[in-house]
C-alpha positions in Angstrom: 66.3 73.4 70.7 68.3 70.2 70.4 69.7 71.3 67.0 71.1 74.5 68.6 73.0 72.5 71.2 74.2 69.6 68.9 77.5 68.3 70.1 80.6 66.6 68.6 81.8 63.5 70.3 85.3 63.5 71.6 86.2 61.0 68.9 84.8 63.3 66.2 86.9 66.3 67.2 90.1 64.3 66.8 89.6 62.8 63.3 89.9 65.0 60.3 89.8 64.8 56.5 92.9 64.8 54.3 94.0 68.3 53.3 92.5 69.9 56.4 94.7 68.0 58.9 97.6 69.8 60.7 101.0 68.0 60.8 102.4 67.0 64.3 105.9 68.5 64.5 106.2 69.9 68.1 107.6 68.4 71.3 107.3 69.6 74.9 110.3 72.0 74.8 108.6 73.8 71.9 105.4 74.0 73.9 107.0 75.3 77.1 108.8 77.9 75.0 105.6 78.8 73.2 103.8 79.2 76.6 106.6 81.3 78.2 106.9 83.2 74.9 103.2 84.0 75.1 102.9 84.7 78.8 106.1 86.7 79.5 105.7 89.6 77.2 103.6 92.7 77.0 102.0 92.0 80.3 105.2 92.4 82.2 107.1 94.6 79.8 104.4 97.2 79.3 101.2 96.5 81.2 102.9 96.5 84.6 102.8 100.3 84.2 99.0 100.2 83.4 98.4 98.0 86.4 100.4 100.1 88.8 98.6 103.2 87.6 95.3 101.5 88.6 96.3 99.8 91.9 99.6 101.5 93.1 102.0 99.1 94.9 99.0 96.8 95.5 99.5 95.7 91.9 101.4 92.9 93.6 98.0 91.6 94.9 96.5 92.0 91.4 99.2 89.8 90.0 98.6 87.1 92.7 94.8 87.2 92.2 95.0 87.0 88.4 97.7 84.3 88.6 95.6 82.1 91.0 92.6 82.3 88.7 94.7 81.5 85.7 96.4 78.6 87.4 93.0 77.0 88.1 92.1 77.5 84.4 95.4 76.1 83.3 94.8 72.8 85.2 91.4 72.5 83.4 93.1 73.2 80.1 95.7 70.6 80.7 93.1 67.8 81.3 90.9 68.8 78.4 93.7 69.2 75.9 95.1 65.8 76.6 91.6 64.2 76.3 91.0 66.0 73.0 94.4 66.5 71.2 92.9 68.7 68.4 93.4 72.3 67.5 90.7 74.8 68.6 91.3 75.0 72.3 88.2 76.1 74.4 86.1 76.2 71.2 86.7 72.5 70.5 86.1 71.5 74.2 82.9 73.5 74.2 81.7 71.9 71.0 82.0 68.5 72.6 80.8 69.4 76.1 78.3 72.3 75.8 77.0 72.3 72.3 77.4 74.2 69.0 75.9 77.5 70.0 78.0 77.8 73.1 81.0 76.7 71.1 80.3 79.5 68.5 80.1 82.1 71.3 83.4 80.8 72.8 85.1 80.7 69.4 83.8 84.2 68.5 85.2 85.4 71.9 88.5 83.7 71.1 88.7 85.5 67.8 88.3 88.7 69.7 90.9 87.7 72.3 93.6 86.6 69.9 93.1 89.4 67.5 93.3 92.0 70.2 96.2 90.4 72.0 98.3 90.4 68.9 97.3 94.0 68.3 98.1 94.9 71.9 101.5 93.3 71.8 102.3 95.0 68.4 101.4 98.4 70.0 103.6 97.5 73.0 106.5 96.5 70.8 106.1 99.7 68.9 106.5 101.7 72.1 109.9 100.0 72.8 111.0 100.3 69.2 110.2 104.1 69.0 112.0 104.5 72.4 115.1 102.8 71.0 115.1 105.0 67.9 114.9 108.1 70.2 117.9 106.7 72.2 119.9 106.3 69.0 119.0 109.9 68.0 119.9 111.3 71.4 123.1 109.3 72.0 124.6 109.3 68.5 122.8 112.0 66.6 121.5 109.4 64.1 118.5 110.7 62.1 116.4 107.6 62.5 113.4 109.1 64.3 110.0 108.2 62.8 107.6 111.2 62.3 104.9 111.3 65.0 102.3 110.7 62.4 103.8 107.2 61.7 104.9 106.3 65.3 101.4 106.1 67.0 97.7 106.0 66.4 95.2 108.9 66.4 94.8 108.6 70.2 98.5 109.8 70.7 98.4 112.6 68.1 99.6 110.4 65.3 97.9 109.0 62.2 99.0 105.3 62.1 101.3 103.1 64.1 103.6 101.9 61.3 106.0 99.8 63.5 103.0 97.8 64.9 101.8 97.0 61.4 105.2 96.0 60.1 106.0 93.6 63.0 102.6 92.0 62.5 103.3 91.1 58.9 106.8 89.9 59.7 105.5 87.4 62.3 102.8 86.3 59.9 105.4 85.5 57.4 107.4 83.4 59.9 104.3 81.3 60.6 103.7 80.8 56.9 107.2 79.3 56.5 106.5 76.5 59.0 105.3 75.7 62.5 108.4 73.9 63.7 110.8 76.5 62.3 108.8 79.3 64.0 108.7 77.4 67.3 112.5 76.8 67.3 113.2 80.5 66.6 110.7 81.4 69.3 112.6 79.2 71.9 115.8 81.1 71.2 114.2 84.5 71.6 112.4 83.3 74.9 115.8 82.7 76.4 116.9 86.2 75.5 113.7 87.6 77.1 114.3 85.8 80.4 117.9 87.0 80.5 116.7 90.6 80.1 114.1 90.2 83.0 116.9 88.7 85.1 119.0 91.8 84.5 116.1 94.0 85.5 115.6 92.1 88.8 119.3 92.0 89.6 119.6 95.8 89.1 116.3 97.0 90.6 116.1 94.8 93.7 119.1 96.4 95.4 117.4 99.7 95.0 114.3 98.4 96.9 112.9 101.1 99.2 110.0 100.2 101.5 108.8 103.8 101.3 107.8 103.2 97.7 105.2 100.7 98.9 103.3 103.4 100.9 100.5 103.8 100.7 100.2 100.2 99.6 96.6 100.3 98.4 95.9 104.0 97.5 92.7 103.2 95.4 91.2 100.4 97.5 90.5 96.8 96.6 87.3 96.7 94.5 86.8 98.7 91.3 85.8 102.3 91.9 85.6 105.4 89.7 88.1 108.1 90.4 87.5 111.9 90.1 89.4 111.8 86.8 86.9 109.3 85.4 89.3 106.4 85.5 88.3 103.1 87.2 90.9 102.0 89.7 91.5 99.5 92.5 93.2 96.2 93.0 90.5 94.3 91.1 90.4 96.8 88.3 94.1 96.3 87.8 93.8 92.5 88.1 91.1 92.6 85.4 93.6 94.3 83.1 96.9 92.5 83.9 95.0 89.2 83.7 96.2 89.8 80.2 99.8 89.2 81.5 99.1 85.6 82.6 97.2 83.9 79.8 99.0 82.5 77.0 99.0 78.9 78.1 95.8 78.6 76.1 97.8 79.2 73.0 99.6 75.9 73.8 96.3 74.0 73.7 95.7 75.3 70.2 98.9 73.4 69.2 97.4 70.0 70.4 96.9 68.7 66.8 100.5 69.6 65.9 102.1 68.0 69.0 103.9 64.7 68.6 103.0 63.2 72.0 100.0 65.3 73.2 99.1 63.0 76.1 102.4 63.9 77.8 103.7 67.1 76.3 100.6 69.3 76.5 100.3 69.0 80.3 104.0 69.7 80.7 103.8 72.7 78.4 100.7 74.3 80.0 101.6 73.7 83.7 105.3 74.2 83.3 105.0 77.6 81.5 102.3 78.8 84.0 104.4 78.0 87.1 107.6 79.4 85.7 105.9 82.6 84.6 104.1 83.2 87.9 107.5 83.2 89.8 109.0 85.5 87.2 106.1 88.0 87.3 106.1 88.3 91.1 109.9 88.9 91.2 109.7 91.6 88.4 106.7 93.3 89.9 108.2 93.4 93.4 111.5 94.8 92.0 109.6 97.5 90.0 107.3 98.9 92.7 110.0 98.7 95.3 112.6 100.5 93.2 110.5 103.5 92.3 107.2 105.2 93.0 104.5 103.8 90.8 103.5 107.4 89.8 106.8 107.7 87.9 106.4 104.7 85.6 102.7 104.1 85.7 102.0 106.1 82.5 105.1 104.9 80.5 104.9 102.7 77.3 108.2 101.1 78.4 108.1 101.0 82.2 111.0 98.6 82.9 113.4 100.5 80.7 112.2 103.8 82.2 112.9 102.5 85.8 116.5 101.5 84.7 117.1 104.9 83.3 115.8 106.7 86.3 118.0 104.6 88.6 121.0 105.7 86.5 121.5 102.3 84.7 121.4 103.5 81.1 123.2 100.4 79.8 120.7 98.1 81.5 117.8 100.1 80.2 119.3 99.9 76.7 119.7 96.1 77.1 116.1 95.7 78.2 114.8 97.9 75.4 116.8 96.0 72.8 115.7 92.6 74.1 112.1 93.8 74.2 112.4 94.8 70.6 113.9 91.4 69.7 111.9 89.1 71.9 108.4 90.7 72.3 107.6 89.2 68.9 107.6 85.8 70.6 104.3 86.9 72.2 103.0 88.0 68.8 104.0 84.6 67.3 102.3 82.6 70.0 99.0 84.4 69.9 99.1 84.9 66.2 99.6 81.1 66.0 96.6 80.5 68.3 94.4 83.0 66.4 95.1 81.3 63.0 94.3 77.9 64.5 91.0 79.0 66.0 90.0 80.5 62.6 91.2 77.3 61.0 89.2 74.9 63.1 86.0 77.0 62.9 86.4 77.0 59.1 87.0 73.3 59.1 83.8 72.8 61.0 81.9 75.0 58.4 81.1 77.8 60.9 83.4 80.0 58.8 84.0 79.7 55.0 85.5 76.2 54.4 88.0 77.5 51.8 90.0 79.1 54.6 90.9 75.7 56.2 93.1 74.4 53.4 96.5 73.4 54.6 99.5 74.2 52.3 101.0 70.9 51.1 104.6 72.2 51.3 104.7 73.9 54.6 101.8 72.1 56.4 100.4 75.4 57.6 97.1 77.2 56.9 98.6 80.0 54.8 95.3 81.5 53.7 93.9 81.9 57.2 97.3 83.3 58.4 97.3 86.0 55.8 93.7 86.9 56.5 94.5 87.2 60.2 97.5 89.4 59.5 95.4 91.9 57.6 92.8 92.0 60.3 95.3 92.4 63.2 97.5 94.9 61.4 94.5 97.2 60.7 93.6 97.2 64.4 97.2 97.6 65.7 97.7 100.6 63.4 95.1 102.8 65.3 94.4 101.1 68.6 95.1 102.2 72.2 97.1 99.7 74.4 94.9 99.9 77.5 91.6 99.7 75.7 92.4 96.8 73.5 94.0 94.9 76.4 90.8 95.2 78.4 88.6 94.0 75.5 91.0 91.1 74.8 90.6 90.1 78.5 86.8 90.0 78.1 87.1 87.4 75.4 89.6 85.3 77.4 87.5 85.4 80.5 84.5 84.0 78.6 86.7 81.2 77.2 88.2 80.3 80.6 84.7 80.3 82.1 83.6 77.8 79.4 86.7 75.6 80.0 85.9 75.3 83.7 82.3 74.3 82.8 83.6 71.8 80.3 85.8 70.2 82.9 82.9 69.6 85.2 80.4 68.5 82.5 82.8 65.9 81.1 83.7 64.6 84.6 80.0 63.8 85.0 79.2 62.8 81.4 82.3 60.7 80.7 83.8 59.6 84.0 85.4 56.6 82.4 87.1 58.4 79.5 90.9 58.0 79.6 92.6 61.2 81.0 96.4 61.4 80.3 96.4 64.2 82.8 93.8 64.5 85.6 93.4 67.9 87.2 93.5 67.6 91.0 90.5 68.8 93.0 88.4 69.4 89.9 85.3 70.4 91.9 87.4 73.0 93.6 89.6 74.5 90.9 86.9 74.6 88.2 84.5 76.7 90.4 87.4 79.0 91.3 88.2 79.5 87.6 84.6 80.1 86.7 83.6 82.4 89.6 87.0 84.2 89.5 86.7 84.9 85.7 83.1 86.2 86.2 84.2 88.5 88.9 87.1 89.8 86.9 84.8 90.3 83.9 82.6 92.6 86.0 85.8 94.4 87.2 86.5 95.4 83.6 85.6 98.9 82.5 81.9 99.2 81.8 82.6 100.4 78.2 84.6 97.2 77.7 81.7 95.1 78.9 79.4 96.9 76.5 81.7 96.4 73.5 82.0 92.7 74.4 78.2 92.4 74.4 77.9 94.2 71.0 80.6 91.9 69.6 78.7 88.8 70.6 75.3 90.1 69.5 76.9 90.6 66.1 78.5 87.2 66.3 75.2 85.5 67.0 73.7 87.2 63.9 76.5 85.7 61.9 75.9 82.3 63.4 72.1 82.4 62.7 72.4 83.8 59.2 75.4 81.8 58.0 77.3 79.5 60.4 74.5 77.3 61.7 73.2 76.3 58.3 76.7 75.7 56.9 78.1 73.7 59.9 79.5 70.4 58.8 77.9 68.7 61.8 74.5 70.0 60.8 74.9 68.4 57.3 76.1 65.0 58.6 
């Protein structure tokens, strides 16, 4: 049993062999931009419609609940990432605190999370891009429309979502060029994205009508099955739009590439989380107050739709254009995180070691990035936004639960270990993160829970048949 729970010491996870070591090039402004780029994206640009469809105006409560749970998890991440400034995020922390088997489950769940997040964002971006092409066709008569077969997956009477595939490979190419270059471009695009959301709030808030908030909670608080077979309620929406808040965990995957991790990681994680929570609540309040949720709840581009319905076509165009330009920042952040999780698991021998080679010229793991691009593009080409978002949340909730446990275990096991950032009220915030994530997991659709279970059963088979016997730690 001990061999199944073998652990890496904290010192082991921060020392790596030549040729498999990432180059530190990032500072705290890059990390804050990476976090905001990841957090402010599909969740608010597209999933606010999905959330409103499930909870009505009470989607505001869904945002508050999901944000509170994520804030507690973010504090745990901030402490652990500064203790262990190595790539790998929750997988690395679990390897040190909970043992290899749990680390494998967490890493396998993170692979699910990041792959599906990138796919979700690519599908969301595609919705705005296709909407923009339709506007060009309607306004100027330009023949730029994509045929339906290439504009969406089979679930929407198409064959393949070509825009989602193309943007995935473009972002992968950016990451192959270099981490710092990608992070700098990301920071510029994040500023554009925040300006667009500022325009939306400035235009929508004056149209606020209290009548649009009634009835405030049409589907109740807990998850219930409606007559149409769709699970709704405040917690059902929170379990989906939880997707809108995480992204700070992508910052923790950048620990090994951060120049001053002891200071910069906590600034990046907490700064991006606080800023994004304020932004989300303002945008959500403006959206549900300006228009009945039934109007924009089914839209692939809800914010732009609200602007058009209010008669602000120019503002809708601006939001749509910025979404097209800036949503790839979310792709970049999560794609980055995905490639680093793959990279670290490969370096540990749990995945083929050949994938963890770092390119000598760019300092980036090119092979694993290309592999990730193929995997994600294949999924984005045929997937549904709501279904893959829910399954991505399942992987994240598992990782956040593990991080809360890691915080408590290491507080007991290594109380004297230096902590550059010390999470306040650890024995309060960690249980909130753990129990909150478990509750949200059980608020996900039952089919999502089943697919998550199947994914991890398959993952455990891979671990038993390949990963456990090839782990570097097992050979030491």
